[in-house]
C-alpha positions as CSV (number, residue, x, y, z in Angstrom):
1,X,-7.8,-109.2,-114.1
2,X,-9.0,-107.7,-117.4
3,X,-6.0,-109.0,-119.3
4,X,-4.7,-112.6,-119.2
5,X,-1.6,-113.0,-117.0
6,X,1.7,-113.8,-118.6
7,X,3.7,-116.9,-117.6
8,X,7.5,-116.6,-117.8
9,X,9.6,-119.8,-117.6
10,X,12.8,-121.5,-118.8
11,X,16.4,-121.8,-117.8
12,X,17.1,-118.1,-118.1
13,X,13.8,-116.9,-116.7
14,X,15.2,-115.8,-113.3
15,X,17.8,-113.7,-115.1
16,X,15.0,-112.2,-117.2
17,X,12.8,-111.5,-114.2
18,X,15.7,-109.8,-112.3
19,X,16.5,-107.7,-115.4
20,X,12.8,-106.7,-115.9
21,X,11.7,-106.3,-112.3
22,X,14.8,-105.9,-110.2
23,X,16.9,-108.0,-107.8
24,X,14.1,-108.3,-105.3
25,X,12.6,-111.0,-107.5
26,X,15.4,-113.3,-106.3
27,X,14.3,-112.9,-102.7
28,X,10.8,-114.2,-103.3
29,X,9.9,-117.7,-102.2
30,X,7.5,-119.8,-104.3
31,X,4.0,-118.4,-104.1
32,X,5.2,-114.9,-103.0
33,X,4.7,-111.8,-105.1
34,X,5.6,-108.2,-105.4
35,X,4.2,-105.1,-107.0
36,X,6.2,-102.9,-109.3
37,X,6.0,-100.9,-112.5
38,X,7.2,-101.8,-115.9
39,X,7.4,-99.1,-118.6
40,X,5.1,-96.9,-116.4
41,X,2.4,-99.5,-115.9
42,X,1.5,-101.4,-112.8
43,X,2.8,-104.9,-112.7
44,X,2.4,-107.8,-110.2
45,X,4.9,-110.6,-110.3
46,X,4.2,-114.0,-108.6
47,X,7.0,-116.6,-108.3
48,X,5.4,-120.0,-108.9
49,X,8.6,-121.9,-108.5
50,X,12.4,-121.5,-109.0
51,X,12.2,-120.4,-112.7
52,X,8.5,-119.9,-113.3
53,X,6.7,-116.6,-112.8
54,X,3.1,-115.4,-113.3
55,X,2.9,-111.7,-114.2
56,X,-0.2,-109.5,-114.2
57,X,0.7,-106.8,-116.8
58,X,-1.3,-105.1,-119.5
59,X,1.6,-104.4,-121.8
60,X,3.5,-106.5,-124.3
61,X,5.8,-108.5,-122.1
62,X,6.7,-110.9,-125.0
63,X,8.5,-108.1,-126.9
64,X,10.6,-107.2,-123.9
65,X,11.5,-110.8,-123.1
66,X,12.4,-111.5,-126.8
67,X,14.8,-108.5,-126.7
68,X,16.8,-110.2,-123.9
69,X,17.7,-113.1,-126.3
70,X,17.8,-115.7,-123.6
71,X,16.7,-119.3,-123.2
72,X,13.1,-118.8,-121.9
73,X,9.6,-118.3,-123.0
74,X,6.7,-116.0,-122.1
75,X,3.1,-116.7,-123.0
76,X,-0.5,-115.7,-122.3
77,X,-2.4,-119.0,-122.2
78,X,-5.7,-119.0,-123.9
79,X,-6.9,-121.7,-121.6
80,X,-6.3,-119.7,-118.4
81,X,-9.0,-117.4,-117.0
82,X,-9.4,-115.5,-113.7
83,X,-12.0,-114.1,-111.3
84,X,-11.1,-111.1,-109.1
85,X,-12.8,-110.8,-105.7
86,X,-12.6,-108.1,-103.1
87,X,-10.8,-109.3,-99.9
88,X,-14.0,-108.9,-97.8
89,X,-15.0,-112.2,-99.3
90,X,-11.8,-113.9,-98.0
91,X,-13.4,-115.5,-94.9
92,X,-16.3,-116.9,-96.9
93,X,-13.9,-118.2,-99.5
94,X,-11.8,-120.0,-96.9
95,X,-14.9,-121.9,-95.8
96,X,-15.4,-123.4,-99.2
97,X,-11.8,-123.8,-100.5
98,X,-9.6,-126.8,-99.7
99,X,-5.8,-126.7,-99.6
100,X,-3.2,-129.5,-99.0
101,X,-0.4,-129.1,-96.5
102,X,2.0,-127.5,-96.3
103,X,-0.2,-124.7,-97.8
104,X,-2.6,-122.7,-95.7
105,X,-5.4,-120.5,-96.9
106,X,-6.8,-119.2,-93.6
107,X,-3.6,-117.1,-92.9
108,X,-2.9,-116.1,-96.5
109,X,-1.0,-112.8,-96.3
110,X,-0.9,-110.1,-98.9
111,X,1.5,-110.8,-101.8
112,X,1.1,-114.5,-101.5
113,X,-0.7,-117.3,-103.4
114,X,-1.9,-120.8,-102.7
115,X,-3.0,-123.7,-104.9
116,X,-6.5,-124.8,-103.8
117,X,-9.7,-126.5,-104.8
118,X,-13.1,-124.8,-104.7
119,X,-15.9,-127.4,-105.1
120,X,-13.4,-129.7,-106.8
121,X,-12.2,-127.0,-109.2
122,X,-8.4,-126.5,-109.2
123,X,-7.7,-122.9,-108.6
124,X,-4.7,-120.7,-107.7
125,X,-5.7,-118.0,-105.2
126,X,-3.5,-115.0,-105.3
127,X,-3.9,-112.2,-102.7
128,X,-2.3,-108.9,-103.9
129,X,-3.3,-105.3,-104.6
130,X,-4.8,-104.5,-108.0
131,X,-5.1,-100.7,-108.7
132,X,-4.1,-100.2,-105.0
133,X,-7.1,-102.2,-103.8
134,X,-6.6,-105.5,-101.9
135,X,-7.8,-108.2,-104.2
136,X,-8.1,-112.0,-104.4
137,X,-7.3,-113.2,-107.9
138,X,-8.5,-116.8,-108.6
139,X,-6.8,-118.3,-111.6
140,X,-8.6,-121.2,-113.2
141,X,-8.9,-123.1,-116.5
142,X,-11.4,-121.4,-118.8
143,X,-13.4,-124.6,-118.9
144,X,-14.2,-124.1,-115.2
145,X,-14.5,-120.3,-115.3
146,X,-18.3,-120.1,-115.6
147,X,-18.8,-122.5,-112.7
148,X,-16.2,-120.7,-110.5
149,X,-17.8,-117.4,-111.3
150,X,-21.2,-118.7,-110.2
151,X,-19.7,-120.1,-107.0
152,X,-18.0,-116.8,-106.2
153,X,-21.3,-114.9,-106.7
154,X,-22.8,-116.8,-103.8
155,X,-20.0,-115.9,-101.4
156,X,-21.1,-113.4,-98.7
157,X,-18.9,-110.6,-97.4
158,X,-17.2,-110.8,-94.0
159,X,-19.0,-108.9,-91.3
């Protein structure tokens, strides 16, 4: 993702998410996502837990959330980075990444995410379309970004 994702959380964050992205947000389970548009721009929304969302959006989400005047916060963390990979690297990625039950990586469907470790680096792997292309977004602390990028460059495409 060229722009850092937004995180939306707080007691009123579900209300805000439904207001901004529609009622379908309320039907997502943790680690499920949906694609939508917001002010004419593509937007991906991942539900991390009951009242916590990660949003891939290039606009100023903070201004829209502030206008709602609710008990919540929205931030782009300066410590959070990401690596985007084409889905043809998925099989190779599953050979190197480890997840803990009940999560599974080998059957990760589109519009879902899973917390994992890749060579002992904590990472969130999110499978969803970006610009209408199936993509794997790996969210990681910036301190591990260079190492993760190097590991991902050694992955080989599925045959």
